Backbone bond lengths (Angstrom), bond angles and torsions (degrees), N, CA, C in turn:
res aa  C-N    CA-C-N  psi(-1)  N-CA   C-N-CA  omega(-1)  CA-C   N-CA-C  phi
1 M - - - 1.462 - - 1.537 108.01 -
2 V 1.319 115.39 128.49 1.448 120.92 -177.22 1.528 108.86 -96.88
3 A 1.297 115.86 122.60 1.468 120.20 -179.54 1.523 109.11 -76.24
4 E 1.360 114.78 134.32 1.460 119.50 178.73 1.525 109.32 -80.10
5 K 1.290 115.41 148.49 1.461 120.97 -179.89 1.527 109.60 -84.96
6 C 1.321 116.00 131.02 1.460 120.63 178.47 1.515 108.57 -101.91
7 F 1.331 115.06 136.97 1.448 119.96 -172.40 1.521 110.32 -103.23
8 F 1.334 114.59 125.24 1.450 119.36 179.70 1.531 112.41 -120.41
9 N 1.320 118.00 -35.99 1.449 118.79 -174.84 1.524 111.42 -92.28
10 K 1.321 114.62 170.31 1.460 120.62 -172.14 1.522 112.51 -64.79
11 S 1.337 116.51 -39.04 1.458 119.48 -175.61 1.515 111.95 -68.11
12 D 1.339 117.00 -27.21 1.458 121.28 -178.76 1.528 112.09 -104.52
13 S 1.318 118.04 14.54 1.460 120.27 -174.55 1.525 110.71 -63.90
14 P 1.329 116.53 141.69 1.466 120.64 -178.65 1.511 112.12 -75.22
15 E 1.317 115.80 167.74 1.454 122.64 173.53 1.522 108.17 -120.98
16 F 1.323 115.73 156.70 1.457 121.25 -174.66 1.525 110.24 -122.21
17 V 1.326 114.79 144.58 1.462 121.25 170.72 1.521 107.86 -129.00
18 F 1.330 116.10 152.24 1.462 120.98 179.85 1.523 109.88 -95.37
19 R 1.313 115.86 140.63 1.466 120.21 176.72 1.529 108.96 -66.45
20 V 1.317 116.70 132.68 1.469 120.96 -177.71 1.526 110.26 -71.44
21 F 1.320 115.78 151.71 1.460 120.80 179.14 1.529 110.95 -70.22
22 T 1.322 116.47 -43.07 1.460 121.86 -179.64 1.522 109.09 -158.41
23 N 1.312 116.00 154.50 1.465 121.29 177.22 1.519 112.36 -101.32
24 V 1.340 116.73 0.64 1.469 121.39 179.19 1.524 108.91 -82.69
25 P 1.330 118.71 116.96 1.474 121.36 -175.68 1.526 114.06 -55.00
26 E 1.350 116.88 -38.92 1.460 119.56 -178.52 1.527 110.98 -64.38
27 F 1.344 116.23 -42.80 1.458 120.46 178.52 1.524 111.08 -68.76
28 Q 1.322 117.05 -34.88 1.457 120.89 177.43 1.525 110.97 -60.91
29 A 1.328 116.29 -45.18 1.463 120.69 178.93 1.526 111.18 -64.20
30 L 1.352 115.65 -39.27 1.462 120.46 -179.92 1.531 111.04 -65.43
31 L 1.345 116.53 -46.92 1.462 120.78 179.69 1.528 111.10 -64.43
32 F 1.333 116.08 -40.61 1.463 120.17 179.24 1.530 110.37 -59.76
33 T 1.324 116.47 -46.32 1.467 121.25 -179.87 1.526 110.60 -63.75
34 L 1.333 116.38 -43.22 1.473 120.89 -179.24 1.524 111.16 -62.52
35 F 1.342 116.67 -50.83 1.467 120.36 -177.72 1.529 111.44 -65.73
36 L 1.334 116.89 -36.32 1.461 119.88 178.75 1.523 110.82 -66.18
37 L 1.333 116.95 -42.58 1.460 120.70 178.23 1.526 111.40 -63.21
38 L 1.337 115.78 -42.90 1.473 119.76 178.13 1.526 110.50 -61.96
39 Y 1.323 116.00 -42.25 1.467 120.80 179.59 1.529 111.46 -61.88
40 L 1.333 116.15 -45.08 1.469 120.11 179.52 1.530 111.08 -66.33
41 M 1.332 117.25 -37.36 1.468 120.68 177.26 1.525 110.77 -64.19
42 I 1.331 115.93 -40.86 1.469 120.40 178.97 1.528 110.58 -64.36
43 L 1.337 116.29 -45.17 1.463 120.28 178.55 1.527 111.30 -60.80
44 C 1.329 116.05 -47.51 1.474 120.06 -178.01 1.531 111.33 -66.00
45 G 1.331 116.66 -45.20 1.463 120.66 -177.50 1.515 112.64 -63.44
46 N 1.322 116.95 -47.87 1.466 119.93 -177.94 1.521 111.84 -73.08
47 T 1.340 117.28 -33.25 1.467 120.02 175.29 1.526 110.24 -64.91
48 A 1.328 116.47 -38.64 1.470 120.42 177.88 1.529 110.81 -62.57
49 I 1.337 116.60 -41.44 1.468 120.44 178.34 1.527 110.09 -60.62
50 I 1.341 116.90 -47.93 1.472 121.32 -179.32 1.526 110.45 -60.96
51 W 1.333 116.46 -44.72 1.460 121.31 -177.93 1.529 111.05 -63.62
52 V 1.322 116.78 -44.39 1.463 120.69 -179.26 1.524 110.64 -64.91
53 V 1.325 116.78 -43.52 1.467 120.19 -179.49 1.529 110.74 -63.79
54 C 1.332 116.92 -37.90 1.469 120.78 -177.81 1.525 112.82 -74.96
55 T 1.328 117.19 -32.60 1.466 120.34 -171.16 1.523 114.43 -97.76
56 H 1.324 118.72 -11.33 1.464 120.52 -178.67 1.528 109.40 -112.11
57 S 1.298 116.30 115.86 1.467 121.51 -176.53 1.528 112.15 -62.78
58 S 1.337 116.75 -26.49 1.471 119.63 179.89 1.521 111.80 -67.75
59 L 1.330 116.82 -17.43 1.463 121.15 179.83 1.527 112.10 -102.16
60 H 1.324 117.30 10.67 1.467 120.53 178.41 1.525 109.66 -83.68
61 T 1.329 115.26 64.45 1.463 123.13 178.92 1.521 108.23 -126.59
62 P 1.339 117.57 162.91 1.471 119.82 -179.64 1.525 113.92 -54.87
63 M 1.337 117.07 -42.38 1.461 119.77 -177.39 1.525 111.14 -59.09
64 Y 1.324 117.07 -44.34 1.460 120.01 -177.53 1.526 111.80 -80.16
65 F 1.320 117.06 -24.08 1.465 119.48 172.07 1.527 109.74 -64.11
66 F 1.326 116.67 -43.86 1.465 120.56 177.53 1.530 111.05 -66.97
67 L 1.326 116.67 -38.00 1.467 120.46 178.01 1.528 110.73 -63.29
68 G 1.338 116.66 -43.41 1.457 120.12 177.42 1.519 111.79 -64.13
69 S 1.331 116.48 -39.22 1.468 120.75 177.48 1.521 110.48 -64.26
70 L 1.338 116.35 -41.62 1.460 120.45 178.08 1.527 110.98 -62.20
71 S 1.316 116.98 -41.42 1.470 120.80 179.25 1.524 111.06 -63.69
72 L 1.331 117.48 -39.51 1.469 121.02 177.89 1.524 110.57 -63.96
73 V 1.324 116.59 -41.98 1.473 120.73 177.70 1.528 110.43 -63.73
74 E 1.332 116.92 -39.70 1.464 120.69 179.54 1.528 111.11 -62.42
75 I 1.339 116.66 -40.19 1.468 120.51 179.04 1.529 110.15 -63.22
76 C 1.326 116.81 -45.42 1.471 120.73 179.34 1.528 110.79 -65.15
77 Y 1.318 116.02 -39.54 1.465 123.08 -177.87 1.530 111.00 -62.34
78 I 1.328 116.17 -49.01 1.462 120.06 -176.59 1.524 111.25 -73.71
79 T 1.333 117.22 -31.18 1.464 120.85 -179.99 1.525 111.35 -71.44
80 D 1.305 117.24 -25.66 1.458 120.99 176.46 1.526 111.68 -68.46
81 V 1.334 116.93 -23.87 1.469 121.37 -172.16 1.528 113.65 -106.45
82 V 1.335 116.74 -49.71 1.457 120.80 -164.17 1.531 115.42 -67.39
83 P 1.339 120.85 -45.55 1.475 118.70 -177.26 1.524 113.59 -53.87
84 L 1.329 117.49 -45.00 1.463 120.17 178.10 1.525 111.10 -70.56
85 M 1.330 115.29 -33.95 1.460 120.66 179.90 1.525 111.07 -64.30
86 L 1.333 117.46 -36.65 1.458 120.84 -179.07 1.526 111.75 -63.77
87 S 1.327 117.28 -38.77 1.467 119.22 177.18 1.519 111.11 -67.73
88 N 1.345 115.97 -32.25 1.461 119.85 178.32 1.523 111.36 -70.19
89 V 1.338 116.68 -34.62 1.460 120.83 179.14 1.524 110.69 -60.27
90 L 1.322 116.82 -35.58 1.468 121.25 -179.43 1.523 112.65 -79.24
91 G 1.326 116.40 4.86 1.459 120.02 176.09 1.513 114.11 84.54
92 V 1.332 116.69 10.31 1.473 120.61 179.15 1.527 108.51 -87.31
93 Q 1.322 117.22 98.41 1.458 121.38 -178.39 1.538 109.96 -88.66
94 K 1.314 114.78 71.95 1.457 119.74 179.15 1.521 109.11 -77.41
95 P 1.330 118.35 123.68 1.467 120.68 -178.11 1.525 112.33 -60.38
96 M 1.330 115.53 142.22 1.457 122.02 176.78 1.518 108.51 -113.39
97 S 1.309 116.12 134.50 1.462 120.44 -178.19 1.528 110.51 -70.74
98 L 1.322 114.78 166.05 1.461 120.83 177.91 1.527 110.10 -59.80
99 A 1.333 116.50 -42.63 1.468 120.83 179.56 1.523 111.13 -65.84
100 G 1.346 116.92 -40.54 1.455 120.60 179.31 1.514 111.93 -64.86
101 C 1.322 116.32 -41.60 1.466 120.90 178.57 1.526 110.37 -65.55
102 G 1.336 116.22 -42.45 1.455 120.14 178.59 1.514 112.48 -63.69
103 T 1.331 116.58 -37.43 1.468 121.02 178.72 1.527 111.10 -64.69
104 Q 1.343 115.65 -45.14 1.462 118.25 178.99 1.526 111.10 -64.47
105 M 1.332 116.86 -41.69 1.460 120.80 178.75 1.523 110.89 -60.41
106 F 1.333 115.95 -44.13 1.463 120.53 -177.72 1.528 111.01 -61.33
107 F 1.334 116.85 -51.07 1.461 119.12 -177.18 1.530 112.08 -70.08
108 F 1.329 117.54 -33.86 1.459 120.18 175.64 1.528 110.08 -62.07
109 S 1.320 116.22 -42.54 1.469 120.67 178.71 1.520 111.31 -67.32
110 V 1.335 116.61 -41.58 1.471 120.84 -179.37 1.524 110.49 -59.68
111 F 1.326 116.45 -52.37 1.464 119.33 -175.50 1.533 111.25 -72.25
112 G 1.336 117.25 -33.91 1.459 119.90 177.00 1.517 111.92 -65.42
113 C 1.343 117.12 -44.39 1.465 121.37 178.43 1.526 111.07 -66.26
114 T 1.329 116.55 -42.81 1.470 120.40 179.15 1.518 110.37 -60.02
115 D 1.319 116.19 -39.91 1.468 122.12 177.53 1.528 110.30 -56.21
116 C 1.329 116.03 -49.51 1.474 120.67 -178.78 1.521 111.52 -63.99
117 F 1.337 117.32 -41.76 1.460 120.68 -179.14 1.528 111.37 -68.02
118 L 1.339 116.72 -37.93 1.463 119.71 179.37 1.527 111.85 -65.83
119 L 1.321 116.77 -35.03 1.468 119.49 177.39 1.524 110.76 -63.57
120 A 1.348 116.69 -35.42 1.464 120.45 175.99 1.527 110.48 -69.01
121 V 1.322 117.13 -40.15 1.465 121.85 177.25 1.528 110.64 -61.63
122 M 1.328 115.90 -41.29 1.470 120.43 179.87 1.528 110.97 -66.10
123 A 1.332 117.31 -33.57 1.469 120.47 176.78 1.528 110.45 -65.86
124 Y 1.335 116.65 -40.57 1.472 120.15 177.62 1.528 110.28 -64.62
125 D 1.320 116.48 -39.74 1.467 120.79 177.49 1.522 110.86 -59.41
126 R 1.335 117.17 -43.64 1.468 121.08 178.75 1.526 110.82 -66.16
127 Y 1.326 116.75 -36.25 1.473 120.37 178.23 1.527 110.44 -62.02
128 V 1.335 116.89 -47.74 1.466 119.82 -179.50 1.526 110.49 -64.60
129 A 1.344 116.97 -41.67 1.465 121.12 -177.30 1.526 112.06 -64.47
130 I 1.321 116.92 -37.73 1.468 120.32 -174.84 1.530 111.96 -91.51
131 S 1.319 117.20 -40.89 1.468 120.26 -176.22 1.525 113.07 -85.98
132 H 1.332 117.87 -26.62 1.473 121.46 -179.60 1.530 110.22 -134.78
133 P 1.318 117.54 60.96 1.475 120.25 -174.37 1.524 113.85 -62.02
134 L 1.335 118.06 -32.90 1.454 120.57 -178.13 1.527 112.21 -71.24
135 H 1.309 116.37 -24.68 1.465 120.65 -178.99 1.525 111.96 -102.92
136 Y 1.331 116.76 4.90 1.475 120.24 -172.73 1.529 112.30 -58.64
137 S 1.316 116.49 -49.74 1.466 119.54 -177.45 1.522 112.12 -68.09
138 L 1.327 117.05 -24.81 1.455 120.32 178.43 1.527 111.68 -79.30
139 V 1.335 115.89 -34.02 1.466 120.41 -178.63 1.518 111.02 -82.74
140 M 1.335 116.42 -52.97 1.467 121.25 -175.81 1.528 110.08 -89.02
141 T 1.315 116.05 68.68 1.461 121.40 178.29 1.528 110.12 -76.16
142 P 1.336 117.91 156.31 1.470 119.93 177.64 1.525 112.58 -54.38
143 K 1.328 116.49 -38.87 1.462 120.48 -179.51 1.523 111.09 -63.16
144 L 1.349 116.44 -43.21 1.462 120.18 179.35 1.525 110.68 -66.29
145 C 1.329 117.24 -39.81 1.468 120.96 179.88 1.529 111.00 -60.22
146 V 1.330 116.48 -45.54 1.466 120.47 178.82 1.530 110.03 -63.18
147 K 1.331 116.68 -41.76 1.466 120.30 179.12 1.527 111.61 -62.26
148 M 1.329 117.09 -38.35 1.468 120.60 -178.75 1.532 110.80 -68.31
149 V 1.326 116.55 -38.94 1.470 119.56 177.94 1.534 110.21 -68.27
150 L 1.325 116.34 -46.96 1.464 120.14 179.43 1.525 111.05 -65.36
151 G 1.332 117.10 -34.61 1.461 120.63 177.09 1.522 111.58 -65.39
152 S 1.333 116.35 -40.61 1.470 120.68 176.97 1.523 110.60 -62.17
153 L 1.328 115.99 -44.24 1.464 120.75 179.47 1.528 111.03 -67.00
154 G 1.326 117.34 -41.74 1.462 120.96 -179.53 1.515 112.13 -64.10
155 L 1.328 117.10 -43.46 1.460 120.74 178.50 1.527 110.66 -64.65
156 A 1.334 116.00 -39.49 1.467 120.38 177.91 1.527 110.99 -64.05
157 L 1.340 117.04 -41.79 1.463 120.71 177.84 1.521 111.24 -60.85
158 L 1.318 116.83 -43.80 1.467 121.21 -178.51 1.522 111.30 -63.92
159 L 1.326 116.93 -48.71 1.466 120.74 -179.28 1.526 111.30 -64.97
160 S 1.328 116.80 -42.87 1.468 121.24 -176.80 1.524 111.69 -67.09
161 L 1.325 116.80 -39.68 1.458 120.54 179.26 1.519 111.09 -63.04
162 Q 1.320 116.22 -44.48 1.463 120.09 179.84 1.522 111.50 -67.09
163 L 1.327 116.81 -42.11 1.460 120.47 -178.02 1.528 111.40 -67.65
164 T 1.336 117.20 -41.18 1.462 120.84 179.08 1.521 110.94 -66.19
165 A 1.321 116.37 -45.33 1.468 120.35 179.09 1.521 110.46 -62.33
166 F 1.317 116.48 -41.47 1.471 120.62 179.80 1.530 110.86 -63.76
167 T 1.331 116.88 -40.75 1.470 120.93 -178.70 1.519 111.28 -63.29
168 F 1.327 117.05 -42.47 1.458 120.13 -174.61 1.527 113.85 -88.56
169 T 1.338 116.55 9.72 1.472 119.06 166.86 1.520 110.51 -85.30
170 L 1.348 117.00 -10.01 1.459 120.68 178.40 1.535 109.84 -72.57
171 P 1.320 118.09 146.93 1.472 120.74 176.96 1.523 111.16 -81.00
172 F 1.327 116.52 142.89 1.464 122.08 178.26 1.519 109.09 -121.11
173 C 1.324 116.76 134.57 1.457 122.74 -177.58 1.528 110.15 -105.05
174 G 1.306 116.39 132.77 1.451 121.37 -177.65 1.517 110.08 101.43
175 H 1.312 116.04 163.87 1.465 119.62 -177.69 1.523 112.44 -98.15
176 L 1.342 117.90 -38.74 1.465 121.84 -178.49 1.520 108.16 -118.10
177 L 1.321 116.80 111.35 1.464 122.34 -174.92 1.525 109.98 -112.13
178 E 1.330 116.02 134.35 1.463 120.87 -178.68 1.526 110.09 -96.62
179 I 1.330 115.73 126.61 1.464 122.25 178.22 1.522 108.53 -95.95
180 N 1.321 116.34 125.33 1.460 120.18 178.02 1.530 109.46 -83.73
181 H 1.332 114.44 65.32 1.463 121.76 -178.03 1.523 106.98 -164.10
182 F 1.343 115.84 177.85 1.464 118.88 176.57 1.525 111.46 -109.25
183 L 1.339 116.72 7.21 1.460 121.31 176.81 1.522 109.34 -154.66
184 C 1.327 115.97 166.30 1.464 121.25 178.22 1.525 108.97 -83.66
185 D 1.314 116.04 82.70 1.459 121.26 176.39 1.530 108.83 -93.85
186 V 1.322 115.88 161.70 1.469 120.14 -172.07 1.523 112.33 -63.78
187 A 1.329 116.96 -52.26 1.464 120.23 -173.93 1.537 113.25 -61.47
188 P 1.342 120.39 -47.70 1.468 119.67 178.53 1.530 112.95 -61.68
189 I 1.340 117.56 -34.86 1.462 120.16 178.58 1.521 110.54 -68.96
190 M 1.321 116.71 -40.88 1.469 120.43 179.01 1.522 111.41 -59.10
191 R 1.340 116.20 -37.71 1.466 119.88 -176.60 1.531 112.23 -71.41
192 L 1.336 117.25 -10.89 1.459 120.29 177.33 1.527 112.30 -89.58
193 A 1.321 117.07 -8.48 1.467 120.54 -177.18 1.519 111.22 -70.65
194 C 1.333 116.18 144.82 1.466 120.22 177.50 1.526 108.86 -97.91
195 A 1.320 114.44 61.73 1.461 121.56 179.15 1.521 108.07 -159.27
196 D 1.319 116.39 167.88 1.454 121.33 177.39 1.533 108.26 -69.04
197 I 1.336 117.64 122.08 1.459 120.63 -174.38 1.531 112.67 -110.55
198 H 1.331 117.14 15.41 1.466 118.79 -178.81 1.529 111.34 -61.68
199 V 1.319 116.80 -42.96 1.466 120.15 178.68 1.528 109.93 -65.38
200 S 1.334 117.11 -41.80 1.460 121.59 179.79 1.525 111.06 -62.48
201 Q 1.326 116.79 -41.19 1.461 120.12 178.62 1.524 111.24 -66.86
202 A 1.333 116.27 -34.41 1.465 119.86 177.17 1.523 110.62 -66.26
203 V 1.346 116.60 -40.09 1.471 120.81 177.07 1.525 110.20 -63.12
204 L 1.333 116.72 -43.48 1.465 120.86 178.08 1.518 110.78 -61.81
205 Y 1.312 117.13 -39.17 1.465 121.55 -179.62 1.531 110.76 -64.92
206 V 1.337 116.03 -42.36 1.473 120.41 178.16 1.528 110.07 -64.41
207 A 1.347 116.73 -43.35 1.463 120.66 178.53 1.525 110.66 -61.78
208 S 1.336 116.94 -39.22 1.467 121.20 179.48 1.523 110.85 -64.82
209 I 1.328 116.37 -37.49 1.471 120.27 177.45 1.531 109.91 -63.62
210 L 1.340 116.14 -42.89 1.462 120.02 -179.90 1.524 111.42 -63.73
211 V 1.327 116.90 -39.09 1.462 121.09 -175.27 1.523 112.25 -82.42
212 L 1.325 117.20 -34.26 1.466 120.68 -173.91 1.529 113.34 -103.64
213 T 1.321 116.67 -53.23 1.462 120.00 -172.55 1.521 112.73 -70.44
214 V 1.334 116.95 -46.58 1.475 119.75 -177.44 1.533 111.73 -62.33
215 P 1.350 119.62 -51.66 1.476 118.38 177.06 1.529 112.99 -60.81
216 F 1.340 116.37 -37.48 1.464 119.22 -179.97 1.534 111.10 -64.19
217 L 1.330 116.89 -39.02 1.474 120.07 176.71 1.523 110.90 -64.06
218 L 1.334 116.77 -39.65 1.463 120.29 177.28 1.529 110.71 -64.17
219 I 1.330 116.54 -38.42 1.472 120.55 176.52 1.524 110.13 -63.42
220 C 1.334 116.51 -44.53 1.472 120.65 179.51 1.523 111.34 -61.29
221 I 1.336 116.65 -43.08 1.467 120.37 178.95 1.528 110.40 -62.33
222 S 1.333 116.38 -42.55 1.471 120.18 178.27 1.515 111.11 -59.68
223 Y 1.320 116.23 -41.73 1.465 119.45 -177.08 1.525 112.81 -76.66
224 V 1.312 117.83 -22.32 1.471 119.83 172.41 1.529 109.46 -64.59
225 F 1.333 115.89 -45.36 1.469 119.87 177.84 1.528 111.14 -67.82
226 I 1.329 116.71 -37.53 1.465 120.65 178.44 1.526 110.26 -63.55
227 A 1.339 116.67 -45.12 1.467 120.77 179.66 1.519 111.11 -62.73
228 S 1.324 116.12 -39.43 1.465 120.10 178.09 1.527 110.98 -62.09
229 T 1.328 116.63 -41.09 1.465 120.77 178.84 1.519 111.37 -67.35
230 I 1.337 116.96 -42.96 1.466 121.02 -179.15 1.520 111.02 -62.63
231 L 1.315 117.30 -39.77 1.471 120.77 -179.84 1.522 112.05 -65.60
232 R 1.325 116.55 -25.56 1.470 119.73 179.89 1.530 112.37 -87.59
233 M 1.334 117.06 -7.24 1.470 120.14 179.67 1.526 110.58 -71.14
234 R 1.313 116.33 136.92 1.464 120.65 178.51 1.523 111.51 -90.81
235 S 1.316 116.33 -26.50 1.461 121.05 -177.50 1.533 110.80 -82.99
236 T 1.327 115.77 124.15 1.461 120.49 176.84 1.523 110.70 -64.65
237 E 1.331 115.71 -38.99 1.462 119.90 178.79 1.529 111.29 -63.53
238 G 1.329 116.56 -39.56 1.462 120.66 178.16 1.516 111.72 -64.21
239 R 1.327 115.86 -40.07 1.467 120.04 177.93 1.527 111.13 -63.62
240 Q 1.324 115.55 -45.02 1.461 119.89 -178.51 1.526 111.53 -63.99
241 R 1.324 116.75 -39.12 1.464 120.53 179.67 1.528 110.47 -66.84
242 A 1.335 115.80 -42.26 1.461 119.90 179.30 1.528 111.04 -64.73
243 L 1.320 116.34 -43.32 1.464 120.41 179.05 1.517 111.23 -65.65
244 S 1.331 116.94 -35.28 1.465 120.56 -179.68 1.521 111.24 -64.50
245 T 1.341 116.76 -44.32 1.468 119.44 -178.70 1.525 111.86 -69.62
246 C 1.338 116.48 -26.97 1.466 119.99 -177.89 1.524 112.70 -87.15
247 S 1.327 117.62 -31.45 1.462 120.29 -173.98 1.525 111.74 -64.34
248 S 1.324 117.30 -37.17 1.461 120.54 179.28 1.527 110.02 -62.74
249 H 1.322 115.29 -47.19 1.463 120.55 -179.48 1.529 111.00 -64.08
250 L 1.320 117.03 -43.35 1.466 121.04 -179.03 1.522 112.14 -62.66
251 T 1.326 116.57 -38.61 1.465 120.63 178.85 1.522 110.89 -60.91
252 V 1.334 116.80 -46.39 1.470 121.34 178.98 1.527 110.26 -64.33
253 V 1.328 116.95 -40.86 1.472 121.38 -179.68 1.521 111.15 -60.78
254 L 1.316 117.02 -46.75 1.462 120.79 -177.28 1.529 111.79 -64.02
255 I 1.324 116.93 -39.37 1.466 120.30 178.73 1.527 110.67 -67.49
256 Q 1.330 116.16 -48.96 1.459 121.53 -176.26 1.531 111.60 -64.05
257 Y 1.332 116.23 -54.68 1.463 119.53 -175.59 1.523 111.54 -72.83
258 G 1.328 116.89 -33.54 1.464 119.59 179.47 1.512 112.38 -62.66
259 C 1.348 116.36 -51.08 1.466 120.74 -178.78 1.533 111.70 -67.00
260 C 1.320 116.63 -43.27 1.474 119.59 -179.61 1.524 111.41 -63.70
261 S 1.331 116.40 -37.83 1.470 119.68 178.94 1.520 111.42 -65.19
262 L 1.340 116.71 -36.90 1.458 119.97 178.35 1.530 111.94 -63.37
263 V 1.337 116.49 -31.10 1.462 120.34 -178.90 1.521 111.77 -85.11
264 Y 1.335 116.94 -45.41 1.463 120.12 -168.24 1.527 114.96 -100.61
265 L 1.342 118.26 -18.05 1.466 119.79 -175.71 1.520 113.61 -111.72
266 R 1.323 117.92 -6.50 1.469 119.46 176.62 1.525 110.30 -74.91
267 P 1.335 118.12 146.40 1.471 120.14 174.19 1.523 110.38 -61.99
268 R 1.323 116.98 141.28 1.455 121.25 -178.56 1.531 112.30 -58.89
269 S 1.329 117.53 -29.60 1.467 120.89 -177.63 1.522 111.98 -66.42
270 S 1.339 116.99 -21.64 1.471 120.23 -176.85 1.524 112.31 -104.46
271 T 1.326 117.48 10.86 1.459 120.18 -177.94 1.522 110.94 -126.88
272 S 1.314 115.17 163.63 1.459 121.40 172.48 1.521 108.17 -133.57
273 D 1.331 116.13 159.20 1.465 120.02 -179.81 1.521 111.67 -61.09
274 D 1.334 116.28 -38.69 1.471 119.64 -179.08 1.528 111.36 -65.26
275 E 1.337 116.79 -40.65 1.465 120.40 177.90 1.518 111.01 -63.86
276 D 1.338 115.91 -43.83 1.465 119.84 179.30 1.528 111.28 -60.38
277 R 1.333 116.23 -39.36 1.460 119.79 -179.47 1.526 110.48 -66.67
278 Q 1.327 117.63 -39.28 1.460 120.80 179.67 1.527 111.58 -67.56
279 I 1.342 116.33 -42.60 1.466 119.66 178.62 1.519 110.29 -66.69
280 A 1.348 116.10 -38.26 1.460 120.18 179.01 1.533 111.24 -61.18
281 L 1.324 116.86 -33.95 1.461 120.22 176.23 1.526 111.05 -61.14
282 V 1.337 116.10 -37.61 1.465 120.47 -177.66 1.522 110.43 -65.96
283 Y 1.358 117.52 -49.86 1.452 117.21 -176.54 1.524 112.96 -79.77
284 T 1.343 117.52 -22.00 1.462 119.20 176.55 1.522 110.76 -68.71
285 F 1.345 116.56 -43.04 1.461 120.33 -179.57 1.534 112.00 -96.35
286 G 1.328 116.67 -31.83 1.463 120.58 -170.87 1.512 114.69 -63.06
287 T 1.338 116.44 -57.95 1.462 119.63 -176.40 1.523 113.03 -63.95
288 P 1.342 119.84 -47.89 1.470 118.77 178.66 1.528 113.45 -60.82
289 L 1.348 116.35 -30.39 1.462 119.79 179.55 1.522 111.73 -79.43
290 L 1.333 116.74 -42.17 1.459 120.77 -176.26 1.518 112.59 -76.66
291 N 1.335 116.72 -26.67 1.462 120.22 -178.60 1.531 112.27 -53.37
292 P 1.343 119.65 -57.03 1.477 118.11 178.66 1.518 113.32 -68.61
293 L 1.348 117.63 -33.67 1.463 119.85 -179.59 1.520 111.17 -65.08
294 I 1.336 115.95 -46.98 1.460 120.27 -177.77 1.518 110.90 -64.99
295 Y 1.335 116.71 -47.02 1.461 119.50 -177.77 1.520 112.22 -70.56
296 T 1.334 117.35 -25.70 1.459 120.06 178.23 1.523 111.14 -78.41
297 L 1.332 116.56 -44.07 1.458 120.70 -175.64 1.521 112.53 -75.81
298 R 1.335 117.67 -30.76 1.463 120.70 -173.15 1.525 113.28 -104.60
299 N 1.315 117.75 -2.38 1.460 120.28 -176.62 1.525 110.07 -116.57
300 K 1.327 116.10 115.80 1.466 120.44 -175.74 1.522 111.69 -66.14
301 D 1.339 116.90 -36.66 1.467 119.49 -178.12 1.521 111.55 -64.62
302 V 1.337 116.43 -45.80 1.464 120.34 -179.90 1.524 110.16 -68.08
303 K 1.331 116.24 -41.81 1.473 119.73 178.01 1.526 111.04 -59.53
304 G 1.331 115.58 -44.44 1.453 119.46 -179.74 1.524 112.48 -64.82
305 A 1.336 116.38 -40.42 1.464 120.50 179.49 1.526 110.95 -65.48
306 L 1.336 116.23 -41.95 1.466 119.95 178.34 1.517 111.22 -65.46
307 R 1.328 116.21 -40.95 1.463 120.31 -179.85 1.532 110.41 -63.60
308 N 1.313 116.32 -41.93 1.465 120.01 178.78 1.522 111.29 -65.38
309 S 1.338 116.14 -36.16 1.464 119.60 -179.06 1.518 111.44 -69.20
310 V 1.339 115.83 -38.78 1.459 120.23 -176.06 1.520 111.67 -77.25
311 F 1.341 116.16 -42.39 1.463 118.97 -171.68 1.526 114.07 -102.42
312 H 1.322 116.32 -2.46 1.471 118.61 -178.33 1.532 110.08 -69.49
313 K 1.275 115.88 132.44 1.472 121.55 176.65 1.510 108.63 -117.30
314 A 1.281 114.51 133.86 1.456 118.95 179.22 1.519 110.41 -65.76
315 E 1.316 115.13 134.48 1.466 119.23 179.84 1.527 109.24 -73.48
316 P 1.320 118.44 140.64 1.466 121.09 179.76 1.532 110.47 -65.61
317 D 1.289 113.94 141.64 1.464 119.29 179.12 1.532 109.19 -69.09
318 V 1.320 114.96 138.26 1.463 120.82 179.42 1.523 107.77 -110.50
319 N 1.313 116.33 111.16 1.474 120.96 -178.78 1.530 108.99 -113.66
């Protein structure tokens, strides 16, 4: 029996390649076109949200500040994944260094965690707006809004740095390792280690609970109070307006937390790498794509601002 060499130092560090989606050229071209179109739609949609929020004074409110922040995070999140993924779709298995893989993992974790935390922040914003409308401007001050966004990003940076560093302390055997995924995610990298990873998987599970379960519980608590307030409203119009502002957020929450929970919180015995990769495709493209679509189609303020931006014509100067 020949013992495999495990690499610990920089000079012997392994390289990673991603498993290709398909080896059929026709399907490769089709997938490349599909993913590229989705990527461009995500960039355009979220950039439009940011631009509208920044340029229209009527949208300079906490809710739209958080929406613009979420769109910026979505752009960074998808850009960390898709460009490298597109080359992989074409069957080009270009090796990625240990440092390159760690960098992608770190930023993917940062933006993914920030996304989850911001959705919880947005739920609290809706709770204050609907349950305490008279105190809304006093509670949700611009200073507090900035602190909540920076706090979400700071917490995500702290968790992601520790998780990435912990993952890459594991030993890897072999020089060229194939990842059964389209990105350097924590779980697929852990499974390539030539060591017992039960403790590492337990750490990942605890981190997933902190990132997914805790914010989701806070969102649920916020919506319990919101539902209680809506049921006490006498005005049908007030109820409809409150439900309209909440339904968009709830739709994004269910997609994001639902898909992520299927990947990170399911027992390993009931999952496979191929299933995880397919589900990861849904939340990688789904939430960033649906975020601007849902908020544009279901939100009258954003729709009106976009319509004014597109169809507004400058009035001729009268001299």
